[in-house]
Residue, then its C-alpha position, 0 to 999 in steps of 0.5 A: m845811823k844804819v838802823a835809823g835809815f833802815i826803819a825810815n826806808r821801811i816806813a816810807f816804802n812799805r806799800s802794805t794796804a791790808k784790810g782794816d789797816n786804815k792808819r797805814s793807808f791814811s799815812g800813805f795818803i799824807i805822804r803822797l800829799a806832801t810829795i805832790a805839794t813839794a813837787v808843785s812848789v818846785m815846779v812853779m818856782v822853776v817855771t816862774l824863773a824861766f818865764a820871768n827870765g825869758f820875758q825880760q830878755t825878749v822885751s828888753q832885746k826888742i828895745f835894744s834892737f830898735w834903739g841900740h844900748i846907748r845913744i850919743q847925741e846933742k844934750q837936750p835937757d828939755k826935749s823929748i828923747i823920741s823927737e827930731e834931734t839937733p844935728i851934730i857933726q860926725d866924728p869918725a875918729l871918736a866913733n873908731a875909738i868907741r869901737q875899740n872898747p871891748e864891750v862895744k859890738s857896733i856903732h852907727s849914725f842915725a837921724t829922725k824927721y817927722a813926715i806925713l804919709k798919704t794914700t788916696d783915702e788915708i793919711e798917717g803921721v810918722l817919725v822917719k828914722g834914718f840909717d846909713s849903710t853902716f847899720s847892721t841889719e841883723h838887729f832888725q831882722s827879727f822884726i821884719l814880717d814881709g819884704r826886706f830892709i831898705q837898700f842903700n845907694d852910694s850916689t844918692y838917697s834910697r827911695e825905699i821905706m819900711l813901715s810898721e804893720f800898724t801903719a801899713k794896715r791903716l794905709q792899706l799898703k803892702t810890700g812893693d806899693r808906692i807911697l806919697i810922703y810929705f816933709i816940712r823943710p826948715d823954711e816951712s815949705i812942704r816937700p812931697d816925695k814918692l817912696t816904695v815900701s820895701g818891707i813891713y815890720k812889727t816890734g810888738i811895742e805899740e808906741y814904736d809901731k804907731t810912731f816909726a818908719i824906717g828910711d835913709i839918713k841921706l834923705i833926712q839930711r837933704l830935707n833938713e838941708w844938712m851937710p853930708d857930715e851932719i847927723g842926728g847922733y850915734e847908736v851904740f850896740l854892746n855885747d852885754y846889755k848888763k853893762i849899759d850904764p858903766v859903758a855909757d859913763e866910759i864913753y861920756n868921760m872919754h878925752d875927746f868926747p864933746l862937752v855938748w854931747d851926751a851918752v844916753s842909756v836906752k833905759r832913759i828912752s823907755p823908762n816906763i817899760f824898764d820900770w815895769l820889767n823891774m817890777q816883774d822881779k818883785t812879783r817873781n820873788l814873792l811867788i817863789i817865797f810863797m811857794l817855799v812857804v807852802a812846801v814847808i808848811n805841808l812838810i811840817s804837817c806831814l811830819l807831825i802826822l807821821v810822828l803821831e801815827r808812830v807813837r807806839m813804834i817810838g815807845i817800843l824803840k825807846s823801851i829796847g834802848a833806842t836813843n832820842w837822836t836815833v828816833q829823831k833821825i828815823f823821822l828826819y830820814h823819812s822826811f828827807l826822802i819825801t822832800v827828795r822825791g817831791v823835788l825830783l818830781g817837781l823838777i821833771l814836771g817843770l822842765g817838761l813844761l818849759f821844753l814843751q813851751k819852747a817847742t810848741g809855744f802853746i802858752r799865748l799872750q796878748e802882744e798889745a799888753y805884754y809886748v810878746s805873743t807867746a810866753a818866752v822861756k829862758i832856763v838858767w841852770w844855776q837858778v834851777l840848781v839853787v831852787c832845788l838845793v834851797t828847797l832841800i836845805i830849808s825843808f830839812l832845817v824846818m823838819l827838825i822842829p816837828s821831829l823834836l816831838a819824838r824826843k819828848i815821847q815817854p816809852v810807858k805812855a807811848v806803848q799804851f797810846r791808842 
């Protein structure tokens, strides 16, 4: 084993480029090419995983921050999820019981109502989403571009409203401006009101930014002529979004959960976005498989060339008593050294690119198409480790195939080989 390792090191690290030594310089070129191909493959796999993780987390977090993870409301089988709700009666005991679930971070009530915003020259329809003072504004802070979240009033409804950047631009409004808003009451009469724009937000998800404005649930209760304990429903935030479905089932199956209510996963509210995010997994996996194949093919080609270039060396070694396994180990060691150098170089390049993106955000995206303005990065270290180990293991196993060629070379013919 020591002999095989010594010879492999001499082959791998001998940099001699004597004049006329064309074979050695060509061999060095092939080694560098295989190393670079392996490095590029590892770099692409590491970067792909980090970008896919970051992209999925960022987009899904935007949806969760806007909707919560689970929505509790009246069952509406034939009604759009994004629409005015049938009112339900608040159940503080049930809400407290849901809060006791260790997976639940917070729960708050909400309601929505269609309205028309009007300025002197422009008019725009919106769906006003109303919250109460129990709403944790931390969920919305990342969306606020200017101003602040609405301030709640204990005695009456807040006379403030938050508009999306899209709506504010359409109506030529800015923070602090007054806006005339019209609501249709249950008796079909129109109720005008004047509200102050407290802030401007942007989620980056076009269908949300074009549709919603943020207001006080007390205003919606008053316009709908609801009782103070009537709401549109509850939004539930979880500690771990991966547990949405089991927690939704737990809530729905609670003993005191009304039969006419439903616990709706946020995935049902924006199914098209989540289906699109799931497709990213398939694209990511295909790219990783493709890059592994590229790395493996390059290593096989490299090893075949190295074996053919060292036919005379193999013949001499066998003629002085070297076994087939000893000769095979020389090329396995050699190939392993190439693979390790390629993996380390690819890892350094990949992580360097990811940290640079984190620091500068130089890779920009079209937010209207991708819901994010810069490529998000999330490095999962166990995935990085798996990429490196799998590349090493698969490469080593595949390298056994061309190394078998060295076993079949006969010493007499090999020594005469030119």
